[in-house]
NUVEXRO-177195 format. One line per 8 residues: their letters; for each residue x, y, z of N, C-alpha, C. Coordinates in nm, 2 decimals. Layout:
<pts>
A	X:Y:Z:X:Y:Z:X:Y:Z  ... .
</pts>
This chain:
<pts>
MIDSLLWW	2.43:-7.21:-13.40:2.45:-7.09:-13.31:2.36:-6.98:-13.36  2.36:-6.95:-13.49:2.28:-6.84:-13.54:2.13:-6.87:-13.52  2.09:-7.00:-13.54:1.95:-7.04:-13.52:1.91:-7.02:-13.38  2.00:-7.06:-13.28:1.97:-7.04:-13.14:1.95:-6.89:-13.11  2.04:-6.81:-13.16:2.03:-6.66:-13.14:1.90:-6.61:-13.19  1.87:-6.65:-13.31:1.75:-6.61:-13.38:1.62:-6.65:-13.30  1.63:-6.77:-13.24:1.52:-6.82:-13.16:1.51:-6.73:-13.03  1.62:-6.70:-12.97:1.63:-6.62:-12.85:1.56:-6.49:-12.87 .
VTSPLDYA	1.59:-6.43:-12.99:1.54:-6.29:-13.02:1.39:-6.30:-13.06  1.35:-6.39:-13.14:1.22:-6.39:-13.20:1.11:-6.46:-13.13  1.15:-6.56:-13.05:1.05:-6.65:-12.98:0.96:-6.57:-12.89  1.01:-6.47:-12.81:0.91:-6.40:-12.73:0.81:-6.32:-12.81  0.84:-6.28:-12.93:0.74:-6.21:-13.01:0.63:-6.29:-13.06  0.63:-6.42:-13.03:0.51:-6.50:-13.07:0.39:-6.47:-12.98  0.41:-6.40:-12.87:0.31:-6.36:-12.77:0.27:-6.22:-12.79  0.14:-6.19:-12.80:0.09:-6.06:-12.82:0.13:-5.96:-12.71 .
FMRRALVA	0.14:-6.01:-12.58:0.17:-5.92:-12.48:0.32:-5.87:-12.49  0.41:-5.96:-12.55:0.55:-5.92:-12.57:0.56:-5.82:-12.68  0.48:-5.83:-12.78:0.48:-5.74:-12.89:0.43:-5.60:-12.85  0.32:-5.60:-12.76:0.28:-5.47:-12.71:0.38:-5.41:-12.62  0.45:-5.49:-12.54:0.55:-5.44:-12.45:0.66:-5.38:-12.53  0.70:-5.44:-12.64:0.81:-5.39:-12.72:0.77:-5.26:-12.78  0.65:-5.24:-12.84:0.61:-5.12:-12.90:0.61:-5.01:-12.79  0.56:-5.04:-12.67:0.55:-4.94:-12.56:0.69:-4.89:-12.52 .
CLALSLTA	0.79:-4.99:-12.51:0.92:-4.95:-12.48:0.99:-4.87:-12.59  0.96:-4.90:-12.71:1.02:-4.82:-12.82:0.96:-4.68:-12.82  0.83:-4.67:-12.79:0.77:-4.53:-12.79:0.83:-4.45:-12.68  0.86:-4.51:-12.57:0.92:-4.43:-12.46:1.07:-4.40:-12.49  1.14:-4.49:-12.56:1.28:-4.48:-12.59:1.31:-4.37:-12.69  1.21:-4.34:-12.77:1.22:-4.24:-12.88:1.20:-4.10:-12.83  1.14:-4.08:-12.71:1.10:-3.95:-12.66:1.18:-3.91:-12.54  1.18:-4.00:-12.44:1.23:-3.97:-12.31:1.38:-3.93:-12.31 .
PILGVLLM	1.47:-3.99:-12.39:1.61:-3.95:-12.38:1.63:-3.81:-12.44  1.55:-3.76:-12.53:1.57:-3.63:-12.58:1.54:-3.53:-12.46  1.44:-3.55:-12.39:1.41:-3.46:-12.27:1.53:-3.48:-12.17  1.58:-3.60:-12.16:1.69:-3.62:-12.06:1.82:-3.54:-12.10  1.85:-3.53:-12.23:1.96:-3.45:-12.28:1.94:-3.30:-12.25  1.82:-3.26:-12.28:1.79:-3.11:-12.25:1.79:-3.08:-12.10  1.74:-3.18:-12.02:1.76:-3.16:-11.87:1.90:-3.15:-11.83  1.98:-3.24:-11.89:2.13:-3.24:-11.85:2.19:-3.11:-11.89 .
LRGMSLMG	2.16:-3.05:-12.01:2.22:-2.93:-12.05:2.18:-2.81:-11.96  2.06:-2.82:-11.90:2.01:-2.72:-11.81:2.07:-2.74:-11.67  2.14:-2.85:-11.64:2.18:-2.88:-11.51:2.07:-2.92:-11.42  1.97:-2.98:-11.48:1.84:-3.01:-11.40:1.82:-3.16:-11.40  1.92:-3.24:-11.41:1.90:-3.39:-11.42:1.82:-3.44:-11.31  1.84:-3.40:-11.19:1.77:-3.45:-11.07:1.63:-3.40:-11.07  1.60:-3.30:-11.15:1.46:-3.25:-11.15:1.37:-3.35:-11.21  1.42:-3.43:-11.31:1.34:-3.53:-11.37:1.31:-3.64:-11.27 .
EALSHAIL	1.41:-3.68:-11.19:1.38:-3.78:-11.09:1.28:-3.73:-10.99  1.29:-3.60:-10.95:1.20:-3.55:-10.85:1.06:-3.55:-10.91  1.04:-3.51:-11.03:0.91:-3.51:-11.09:0.85:-3.65:-11.11  0.93:-3.75:-11.13:0.88:-3.88:-11.15:0.82:-3.93:-11.01  0.87:-3.88:-10.90:0.81:-3.91:-10.77:0.69:-3.82:-10.74  0.69:-3.70:-10.79:0.59:-3.60:-10.76:0.46:-3.63:-10.83  0.45:-3.72:-10.93:0.33:-3.76:-10.99:0.25:-3.86:-10.91  0.32:-3.92:-10.81:0.26:-4.03:-10.74:0.13:-3.99:-10.67 .
PGVAVAFM	0.11:-3.87:-10.60:-0.02:-3.84:-10.54:-0.13:-3.84:-10.63  -0.11:-3.78:-10.75:-0.22:-3.78:-10.85:-0.26:-3.92:-10.90  -0.16:-4.00:-10.92:-0.19:-4.14:-10.96:-0.27:-4.21:-10.84  -0.22:-4.19:-10.72:-0.29:-4.25:-10.61:-0.43:-4.21:-10.59  -0.46:-4.08:-10.60:-0.59:-4.03:-10.58:-0.68:-4.08:-10.69  -0.64:-4.09:-10.82:-0.72:-4.14:-10.92:-0.74:-4.29:-10.90  -0.64:-4.36:-10.85:-0.66:-4.50:-10.82:-0.77:-4.52:-10.71  -0.76:-4.44:-10.61:-0.86:-4.45:-10.50:-1.00:-4.42:-10.54 .
LAGFSLPL	-1.02:-4.33:-10.64:-1.15:-4.29:-10.68:-1.21:-4.38:-10.79  -1.12:-4.42:-10.88:-1.17:-4.50:-11.00:-1.11:-4.63:-11.01  -1.03:-4.68:-10.92:-0.97:-4.81:-10.93:-0.86:-4.80:-11.03  -0.82:-4.92:-11.09:-0.71:-4.93:-11.18:-0.75:-4.89:-11.32  -0.78:-4.76:-11.34:-0.81:-4.70:-11.47:-0.69:-4.62:-11.52  -0.62:-4.67:-11.61:-0.49:-4.61:-11.66:-0.52:-4.47:-11.71  -0.62:-4.44:-11.80:-0.63:-4.30:-11.84:-0.65:-4.20:-11.73  -0.74:-4.24:-11.63:-0.76:-4.15:-11.52:-0.63:-4.14:-11.43 .
MMLGGVAA	-0.56:-4.25:-11.41:-0.44:-4.24:-11.33:-0.33:-4.15:-11.40  -0.32:-4.16:-11.54:-0.23:-4.07:-11.61:-0.28:-3.93:-11.60  -0.41:-3.91:-11.61:-0.46:-3.77:-11.59:-0.43:-3.71:-11.45  -0.44:-3.80:-11.35:-0.41:-3.75:-11.22:-0.26:-3.73:-11.20  -0.18:-3.81:-11.26:-0.03:-3.79:-11.26:0.01:-3.66:-11.32  -0.05:-3.63:-11.44:-0.02:-3.50:-11.51:-0.06:-3.39:-11.42  -0.18:-3.39:-11.36:-0.23:-3.28:-11.28:-0.13:-3.26:-11.16  -0.09:-3.37:-11.09:0.00:-3.36:-10.98:0.14:-3.31:-11.02 .
GLVTVATA	0.19:-3.35:-11.13:0.32:-3.31:-11.18:0.31:-3.16:-11.21  0.21:-3.11:-11.28:0.20:-2.97:-11.31:0.18:-2.88:-11.19  0.10:-2.93:-11.09:0.09:-2.86:-10.97:0.22:-2.85:-10.89  0.30:-2.96:-10.89:0.43:-2.95:-10.83:0.52:-2.86:-10.90  0.52:-2.86:-11.03:0.61:-2.76:-11.10:0.57:-2.62:-11.07  0.44:-2.59:-11.08:0.39:-2.45:-11.05:0.42:-2.41:-10.91  0.40:-2.50:-10.81:0.43:-2.47:-10.67:0.58:-2.44:-10.65  0.67:-2.53:-10.71:0.81:-2.50:-10.70:0.85:-2.37:-10.76 .
SSVTLFSG	0.79:-2.34:-10.88:0.83:-2.21:-10.94:0.78:-2.09:-10.86  0.67:-2.11:-10.79:0.61:-2.00:-10.71:0.70:-1.98:-10.58  0.75:-2.09:-10.52:0.84:-2.08:-10.41:0.97:-2.01:-10.45  1.02:-2.05:-10.57:1.14:-1.99:-10.61:1.12:-1.84:-10.64  1.01:-1.80:-10.70:0.98:-1.66:-10.73:0.97:-1.57:-10.60  0.90:-1.62:-10.50:0.86:-1.54:-10.39:0.96:-1.55:-10.27  1.04:-1.66:-10.27:1.13:-1.68:-10.15:1.28:-1.68:-10.19  1.31:-1.69:-10.32:1.44:-1.69:-10.37:1.51:-1.82:-10.36 .
LKEDAAMA	1.44:-1.92:-10.31:1.50:-2.06:-10.30:1.52:-2.11:-10.44  1.63:-2.18:-10.47:1.65:-2.24:-10.60:1.54:-2.34:-10.63  1.51:-2.35:-10.76:1.40:-2.43:-10.81:1.43:-2.58:-10.77  1.55:-2.62:-10.79:1.58:-2.77:-10.76:1.56:-2.80:-10.61  1.60:-2.70:-10.53:1.58:-2.72:-10.38:1.43:-2.73:-10.35  1.36:-2.64:-10.41:1.21:-2.64:-10.38:1.15:-2.77:-10.43  1.19:-2.81:-10.55:1.14:-2.94:-10.60:1.17:-3.06:-10.52  1.30:-3.06:-10.47:1.34:-3.17:-10.38:1.25:-3.18:-10.26 .
SLFLVAMA	1.22:-3.06:-10.20:1.14:-3.06:-10.08:1.00:-3.11:-10.11  0.94:-3.07:-10.22:0.80:-3.10:-10.26:0.79:-3.25:-10.29  0.89:-3.30:-10.37:0.87:-3.44:-10.41:0.88:-3.54:-10.30  0.95:-3.51:-10.19:0.96:-3.60:-10.08:0.82:-3.60:-10.01  0.76:-3.49:-9.99:0.62:-3.48:-9.94:0.52:-3.55:-10.03  0.53:-3.52:-10.16:0.44:-3.58:-10.25:0.45:-3.73:-10.26  0.57:-3.78:-10.26:0.59:-3.93:-10.26:0.53:-3.99:-10.14  0.56:-3.94:-10.02:0.51:-3.99:-9.90:0.36:-3.99:-9.90 .
AGVMIISL	0.30:-3.89:-9.95:0.15:-3.88:-9.95:0.09:-3.98:-10.05  0.16:-4.00:-10.16:0.11:-4.10:-10.26:0.12:-4.24:-10.21  0.23:-4.27:-10.14:0.24:-4.41:-10.09:0.14:-4.43:-9.98  0.11:-4.33:-9.90:0.02:-4.34:-9.79:-0.13:-4.36:-9.85  -0.16:-4.29:-9.95:-0.30:-4.30:-10.01:-0.32:-4.44:-10.07  -0.22:-4.49:-10.14:-0.23:-4.62:-10.21:-0.23:-4.73:-10.10  -0.15:-4.72:-10.00:-0.15:-4.82:-9.89:-0.29:-4.82:-9.82  -0.35:-4.71:-9.80:-0.48:-4.71:-9.73:-0.60:-4.75:-9.82 .
SGSALDLG	-0.58:-4.75:-9.95:-0.69:-4.78:-10.04:-0.67:-4.90:-10.12  -0.55:-4.96:-10.12:-0.53:-5.08:-10.20:-0.44:-5.18:-10.13  -0.40:-5.28:-10.21:-0.32:-5.39:-10.15:-0.17:-5.36:-10.19  -0.08:-5.44:-10.13:0.06:-5.43:-10.16:0.09:-5.45:-10.31  0.01:-5.54:-10.37:0.03:-5.56:-10.51:0.00:-5.44:-10.59  -0.11:-5.37:-10.56:-0.14:-5.24:-10.63:-0.03:-5.14:-10.61  0.03:-5.13:-10.49:0.13:-5.04:-10.46:0.26:-5.07:-10.54  0.29:-5.20:-10.55:0.41:-5.24:-10.62:0.39:-5.22:-10.77 .
HVLFGSVL	0.27:-5.23:-10.82:0.25:-5.21:-10.97:0.27:-5.06:-11.00  0.22:-4.97:-10.91:0.23:-4.83:-10.94:0.38:-4.79:-10.92  0.45:-4.84:-10.82:0.58:-4.79:-10.80:0.69:-4.85:-10.90  0.66:-4.97:-10.94:0.77:-5.04:-11.03:0.72:-5.07:-11.17  0.59:-5.05:-11.20:0.54:-5.07:-11.33:0.53:-5.22:-11.37  0.47:-5.24:-11.49:0.46:-5.37:-11.54:0.43:-5.36:-11.69  0.54:-5.35:-11.76:0.53:-5.33:-11.91:0.47:-5.45:-11.98  0.48:-5.57:-11.92:0.42:-5.69:-11.98:0.27:-5.69:-11.96 .
AVDGRTLL	0.21:-5.61:-11.88:0.07:-5.60:-11.86:0.00:-5.50:-11.95  0.08:-5.44:-12.04:0.02:-5.33:-12.13:-0.08:-5.40:-12.22  -0.20:-5.35:-12.22:-0.30:-5.40:-12.32:-0.31:-5.31:-12.44  -0.40:-5.34:-12.53:-0.42:-5.26:-12.65:-0.46:-5.12:-12.62  -0.55:-5.10:-12.53:-0.59:-4.96:-12.50:-0.48:-4.88:-12.44  -0.41:-4.94:-12.35:-0.30:-4.88:-12.28:-0.19:-4.84:-12.38  -0.16:-4.94:-12.47:-0.06:-4.92:-12.57:-0.09:-4.80:-12.66  -0.22:-4.79:-12.70:-0.26:-4.68:-12.78:-0.24:-4.54:-12.71 .
LVCLVSSL	-0.27:-4.54:-12.58:-0.26:-4.42:-12.50:-0.11:-4.38:-12.49  -0.03:-4.48:-12.47:0.12:-4.46:-12.46:0.17:-4.40:-12.59  0.13:-4.46:-12.70:0.18:-4.41:-12.83:0.13:-4.27:-12.86  0.00:-4.24:-12.83:-0.05:-4.11:-12.85:0.02:-4.00:-12.77  0.04:-4.03:-12.64:0.10:-3.93:-12.56:0.25:-3.91:-12.60  0.32:-4.02:-12.63:0.46:-4.01:-12.68:0.47:-3.93:-12.81  0.37:-3.95:-12.90:0.37:-3.88:-13.02:0.35:-3.73:-13.00  0.26:-3.70:-12.90:0.23:-3.56:-12.86:0.36:-3.49:-12.81 .
VLVGLAIS	0.43:-3.57:-12.72:0.56:-3.51:-12.67:0.66:-3.49:-12.78  0.67:-3.59:-12.88:0.76:-3.57:-12.99:0.73:-3.46:-13.08  0.60:-3.44:-13.10:0.56:-3.32:-13.19:0.59:-3.19:-13.11  0.56:-3.19:-12.98:0.59:-3.07:-12.90:0.74:-3.03:-12.91  0.83:-3.14:-12.90:0.97:-3.12:-12.91:1.01:-3.07:-13.05  0.95:-3.12:-13.15:0.99:-3.08:-13.29:0.95:-2.94:-13.31  0.84:-2.90:-13.26:0.79:-2.76:-13.29:0.87:-2.66:-13.21  0.91:-2.69:-13.09:0.97:-2.59:-13.00:1.12:-2.62:-12.98 .
FRALVMEC	1.18:-2.71:-13.06:1.32:-2.76:-13.03:1.42:-2.64:-13.02  1.42:-2.56:-13.12:1.52:-2.45:-13.13:1.50:-2.35:-13.01  1.38:-2.32:-12.97:1.35:-2.23:-12.86:1.40:-2.30:-12.73  1.37:-2.43:-12.72:1.41:-2.51:-12.60:1.57:-2.51:-12.58  1.64:-2.53:-12.69:1.78:-2.53:-12.69:1.83:-2.39:-12.65  1.78:-2.29:-12.71:1.82:-2.15:-12.69:1.79:-2.12:-12.54  1.68:-2.16:-12.49:1.65:-2.13:-12.35:1.75:-2.20:-12.25  1.80:-2.32:-12.30:1.90:-2.38:-12.22:2.03:-2.30:-12.22 .
LDPQFLTL	2.07:-2.25:-12.33:2.20:-2.19:-12.35:2.21:-2.04:-12.31  2.10:-1.97:-12.36:2.10:-1.82:-12.34:1.96:-1.77:-12.33  1.90:-1.77:-12.21:1.76:-1.73:-12.19:1.74:-1.58:-12.23  1.85:-1.50:-12.20:1.83:-1.35:-12.23:1.82:-1.33:-12.38  1.90:-1.40:-12.46:1.89:-1.38:-12.60:1.75:-1.42:-12.65  1.69:-1.53:-12.59:1.56:-1.57:-12.63:1.46:-1.46:-12.60  1.48:-1.39:-12.49:1.39:-1.28:-12.45:1.40:-1.16:-12.55  1.53:-1.14:-12.59:1.55:-1.03:-12.69:1.49:-1.06:-12.82 .
QGRHAGWI	1.47:-1.19:-12.86:1.40:-1.23:-12.98:1.25:-1.22:-12.97  1.20:-1.17:-12.86:1.05:-1.15:-12.84:0.98:-1.27:-12.79  1.06:-1.37:-12.73:1.00:-1.49:-12.67:1.03:-1.49:-12.52  0.93:-1.51:-12.44:0.96:-1.51:-12.30:1.01:-1.65:-12.26  1.13:-1.64:-12.19:1.19:-1.77:-12.16:1.11:-1.85:-12.05  1.03:-1.78:-11.97:0.95:-1.85:-11.87:0.85:-1.94:-11.93  0.79:-1.89:-12.04:0.69:-1.97:-12.11:0.75:-2.10:-12.17  0.87:-2.08:-12.23:0.94:-2.19:-12.29:0.98:-2.29:-12.18 .
HGLFMCLV	1.02:-2.24:-12.07:1.06:-2.33:-11.96:0.93:-2.41:-11.91  0.82:-2.34:-11.90:0.70:-2.40:-11.86:0.66:-2.51:-11.96  0.67:-2.48:-12.09:0.63:-2.58:-12.19:0.72:-2.71:-12.18  0.85:-2.68:-12.15:0.95:-2.79:-12.14:0.91:-2.88:-12.02  0.88:-2.82:-11.91:0.84:-2.89:-11.79:0.72:-2.97:-11.81  0.62:-2.92:-11.89:0.50:-2.99:-11.92:0.53:-3.12:-12.00  0.62:-3.10:-12.10:0.66:-3.22:-12.18:0.73:-3.32:-12.09  0.81:-3.28:-11.99:0.88:-3.38:-11.90:0.78:-3.45:-11.82 .
VLSLVVGF	0.68:-3.38:-11.77:0.57:-3.44:-11.69:0.49:-3.54:-11.77  0.46:-3.51:-11.89:0.38:-3.60:-11.98:0.47:-3.72:-12.01  0.59:-3.71:-12.03:0.68:-3.82:-12.06:0.69:-3.92:-11.94  0.71:-3.86:-11.82:0.72:-3.94:-11.70:0.59:-4.01:-11.67  0.48:-3.94:-11.69:0.35:-4.00:-11.66:0.32:-4.12:-11.75  0.35:-4.10:-11.88:0.33:-4.21:-11.98:0.42:-4.33:-11.95  0.53:-4.30:-11.89:0.63:-4.41:-11.86:0.60:-4.49:-11.73  0.51:-4.44:-11.65:0.50:-4.50:-11.52:0.43:-4.64:-11.53 .
QSLGTLMA	0.35:-4.66:-11.64:0.29:-4.79:-11.66:0.39:-4.90:-11.69  0.50:-4.86:-11.76:0.60:-4.95:-11.80:0.71:-4.97:-11.69  0.75:-4.86:-11.63:0.87:-4.86:-11.54:0.83:-4.83:-11.40  0.71:-4.78:-11.38:0.67:-4.73:-11.24:0.72:-4.59:-11.21  0.66:-4.53:-11.11:0.70:-4.40:-11.08:0.84:-4.39:-11.02  0.89:-4.49:-10.96:1.02:-4.49:-10.90:1.13:-4.50:-11.01  1.10:-4.56:-11.12:1.21:-4.57:-11.22:1.18:-4.51:-11.36  1.07:-4.44:-11.37:1.03:-4.38:-11.49:1.14:-4.28:-11.55 .
AGLMLLPA	1.21:-4.22:-11.46:1.32:-4.13:-11.50:1.44:-4.20:-11.55  1.45:-4.33:-11.52:1.57:-4.40:-11.56:1.60:-4.40:-11.71  1.49:-4.42:-11.79:1.50:-4.43:-11.93:1.52:-4.29:-11.99  1.49:-4.19:-11.91:1.51:-4.05:-11.95:1.65:-4.00:-11.92  1.70:-4.03:-11.81:1.83:-3.96:-11.76:1.95:-4.05:-11.79  1.95:-4.18:-11.77:2.07:-4.26:-11.79:2.12:-4.26:-11.93  2.04:-4.28:-12.03:2.09:-4.27:-12.17:2.15:-4.14:-12.20  2.09:-4.03:-12.15:2.14:-3.89:-12.17:2.28:-3.88:-12.11 .
ATARYWSR	2.29:-3.92:-11.98:2.42:-3.91:-11.92:2.52:-4.00:-11.99  2.48:-4.11:-12.04:2.58:-4.20:-12.11:2.62:-4.13:-12.24  2.53:-4.07:-12.31:2.57:-4.00:-12.44:2.67:-3.89:-12.42  2.66:-3.83:-12.30:2.75:-3.71:-12.28:2.90:-3.76:-12.28  2.93:-3.88:-12.26:3.07:-3.93:-12.27:3.11:-3.97:-12.41  3.02:-3.97:-12.50:3.05:-4.01:-12.64:3.04:-3.90:-12.74  2.99:-3.79:-12.71:2.97:-3.68:-12.81:2.96:-3.55:-12.73  3.02:-3.44:-12.80:3.01:-3.31:-12.74:2.91:-3.22:-12.82 .
RLEGMIAI	2.85:-3.28:-12.92:2.75:-3.21:-13.00:2.61:-3.25:-12.96  2.52:-3.16:-12.97:2.39:-3.18:-12.92:2.32:-3.29:-13.00  2.33:-3.28:-13.14:2.27:-3.38:-13.22:2.33:-3.52:-13.20  2.46:-3.52:-13.17:2.53:-3.65:-13.14:2.48:-3.71:-13.01  2.46:-3.63:-12.91:2.42:-3.68:-12.78:2.27:-3.73:-12.79  2.19:-3.66:-12.86:2.05:-3.71:-12.88:2.05:-3.84:-12.95  2.12:-3.85:-13.06:2.12:-3.98:-13.14:2.17:-4.09:-13.05  2.28:-4.07:-12.98:2.34:-4.18:-12.90:2.24:-4.21:-12.78 .
AIGWAVTC	2.18:-4.11:-12.72:2.09:-4.14:-12.61:1.97:-4.22:-12.66  1.91:-4.19:-12.77:1.80:-4.26:-12.82:1.84:-4.40:-12.86  1.96:-4.41:-12.93:2.01:-4.55:-12.97:2.03:-4.64:-12.85  2.09:-4.58:-12.75:2.12:-4.66:-12.63:1.99:-4.70:-12.56  1.90:-4.61:-12.55:1.77:-4.64:-12.48:1.69:-4.75:-12.56  1.69:-4.74:-12.69:1.63:-4.84:-12.77:1.69:-4.98:-12.75  1.83:-4.98:-12.76:1.90:-5.10:-12.74:1.88:-5.17:-12.60  1.88:-5.09:-12.50:1.85:-5.14:-12.36:1.71:-5.19:-12.35 .
SITGLLVS	1.62:-5.11:-12.41:1.48:-5.15:-12.40:1.45:-5.29:-12.46  1.50:-5.31:-12.58:1.49:-5.44:-12.65:1.56:-5.55:-12.58  1.69:-5.52:-12.54:1.77:-5.63:-12.48:1.71:-5.66:-12.34  1.67:-5.56:-12.26:1.61:-5.58:-12.13:1.48:-5.66:-12.14  1.40:-5.63:-12.24:1.28:-5.70:-12.26:1.30:-5.85:-12.28  1.40:-5.88:-12.37:1.43:-6.02:-12.40:1.50:-6.09:-12.28  1.59:-6.02:-12.22:1.66:-6.08:-12.10:1.55:-6.11:-11.99  1.47:-6.02:-11.97:1.37:-6.04:-11.86:1.27:-6.16:-11.89 .
YHAGLPTG	1.24:-6.17:-12.02:1.15:-6.28:-12.06:1.22:-6.42:-12.04  1.34:-6.43:-12.09:1.41:-6.56:-12.08:1.46:-6.59:-11.94  1.50:-6.49:-11.87:1.55:-6.51:-11.73:1.45:-6.51:-11.62  1.33:-6.47:-11.66:1.22:-6.45:-11.55:1.25:-6.34:-11.46  1.30:-6.23:-11.51:1.33:-6.11:-11.43:1.23:-6.00:-11.45  1.21:-5.91:-11.35:1.12:-5.80:-11.37:1.17:-5.71:-11.48  1.08:-5.67:-11.57:1.13:-5.60:-11.70:1.18:-5.46:-11.67  1.11:-5.38:-11.60:1.15:-5.24:-11.57:1.29:-5.23:-11.51 .
PTIVLLTG	1.31:-5.30:-11.40:1.45:-5.29:-11.34:1.56:-5.35:-11.43  1.52:-5.45:-11.51:1.62:-5.50:-11.60:1.67:-5.40:-11.71  1.57:-5.32:-11.76:1.60:-5.22:-11.86:1.68:-5.11:-11.79  1.64:-5.07:-11.68:1.71:-4.96:-11.61:1.86:-5.00:-11.57  1.87:-5.12:-11.53:2.00:-5.17:-11.49:2.10:-5.18:-11.61  2.04:-5.22:-11.73:2.12:-5.22:-11.85:2.17:-5.08:-11.89  2.08:-4.98:-11.88:2.12:-4.84:-11.91:2.22:-4.79:-11.81  2.21:-4.84:-11.68:2.31:-4.80:-11.58:2.44:-4.86:-11.61 .
AGYALSVL	2.44:-4.99:-11.66:2.57:-5.05:-11.69:2.64:-4.98:-11.81  2.56:-4.93:-11.90:2.62:-4.85:-12.01:2.67:-4.72:-11.96  2.61:-4.66:-11.87:2.66:-4.54:-11.81:2.79:-4.56:-11.74  2.80:-4.67:-11.66:2.92:-4.70:-11.58:3.04:-4.73:-11.68  3.01:-4.80:-11.79:3.11:-4.83:-11.89:3.16:-4.70:-11.96  3.06:-4.61:-11.98:3.10:-4.48:-12.05:3.18:-4.39:-11.96  3.16:-4.40:-11.83:3.24:-4.32:-11.74:3.39:-4.36:-11.75  3.41:-4.49:-11.77:3.54:-4.55:-11.77:3.61:-4.52:-11.91 .
VGPCNGML	3.54:-4.56:-12.02:3.61:-4.56:-12.15:3.55:-4.46:-12.25  3.46:-4.37:-12.21:3.40:-4.27:-12.30:3.51:-4.18:-12.35  3.51:-4.15:-12.48:3.62:-4.06:-12.53:3.60:-3.91:-12.49  3.49:-3.87:-12.44:3.46:-3.73:-12.40:3.46:-3.73:-12.25  3.58:-3.70:-12.19:3.59:-3.69:-12.05:3.57:-3.82:-11.97  3.59:-3.93:-12.04:3.59:-4.06:-11.96:3.72:-4.07:-11.88  3.72:-4.16:-11.79:3.84:-4.17:-11.70:3.97:-4.20:-11.78  3.96:-4.30:-11.87:4.08:-4.34:-11.95:4.12:-4.23:-12.04 .
SRLRTPHR	4.03:-4.16:-12.10:4.07:-4.05:-12.19:4.13:-3.93:-12.11  4.09:-3.91:-11.99:4.15:-3.80:-11.91:4.28:-3.84:-11.86  4.31:-3.97:-11.84:4.44:-4.02:-11.80:4.54:-4.01:-11.92  4.49:-4.03:-12.04:4.58:-4.02:-12.16:4.61:-3.88:-12.19  4.52:-3.78:-12.16:4.54:-3.64:-12.20:4.67:-3.58:-12.16  4.71:-3.59:-12.03:4.84:-3.53:-11.99:4.96:-3.59:-12.07  4.96:-3.72:-12.10:5.07:-3.78:-12.18:5.07:-3.72:-12.32  4.96:-3.70:-12.38:4.95:-3.64:-12.51:5.01:-3.49:-12.51 .
VLSHEKR	4.96:-3.42:-12.41:5.01:-3.28:-12.40:5.16:-3.28:-12.38  5.22:-3.37:-12.29:5.36:-3.37:-12.27:5.44:-3.41:-12.39  5.38:-3.51:-12.47:5.45:-3.55:-12.59:5.45:-3.43:-12.69  5.34:-3.36:-12.70:5.34:-3.25:-12.79:5.44:-3.14:-12.75  5.45:-3.11:-12.62:5.55:-3.01:-12.57:5.69:-3.05:-12.60  5.72:-3.18:-12.59:5.86:-3.23:-12.62:5.89:-3.21:-12.77  5.79:-3.22:-12.85:5.82:-3.20:-13.00:5.84:-3.06:-13.03 .
</pts>
């Protein structure tokens, strides 16, 4: 039994492409969930999903001009994401429309434009690769790029973490400390865009936000402390990435959707049994209060 389990876990690692895929998934799992927790604290969870679609036009234009060149496609995605963020902020500033509403409108247009560009310049296979990713196709050059950008995001988070948390909780206090909250917010959105762009090779633009948001939402049901939520989100993302990679290999399933579905299953379970506002814990609370009053 143990030998069979050991073979199930280790046999895929005999192949170089599986080892590269594993490292790429771990690099994403160590950075994206932290941004997901911060997005959740800001009440901007859907912003991550919108941005994951907003990078598509930049990826599409780079693909049309240079073919399947991952560095240029990532650069195009970063440019499109930053332009979308800047446009949404401008609309909010000058029209009074909330930023999430402005982003929702822009990402729908951006996604439609991106799909149209790819459809006119490439095949259905190219479109599917961009939309849904292919972590098993990560080569050495791509892996290096993923690790470098993920490391850059992690360093940015480490340097500005306290300011980012304070901007989430009390932007006015941050301003009183001599730091402009708008700049901190802009830095945070840049880190989110970088994380989503580096994730599109593995999970595609349609599901790049899954590894960012679902572990963060899951962690919310298991801890009320920020450090606890971050640790649980990272741990769950790493677990789902490794398990999803192995399951997809042995079962012949697409890797990206398998990983996202596993994180979704963890979220569904947490909604039911999580100790922090899970359904079962909320059902038990009235009974505990009643018992305490009787005493």
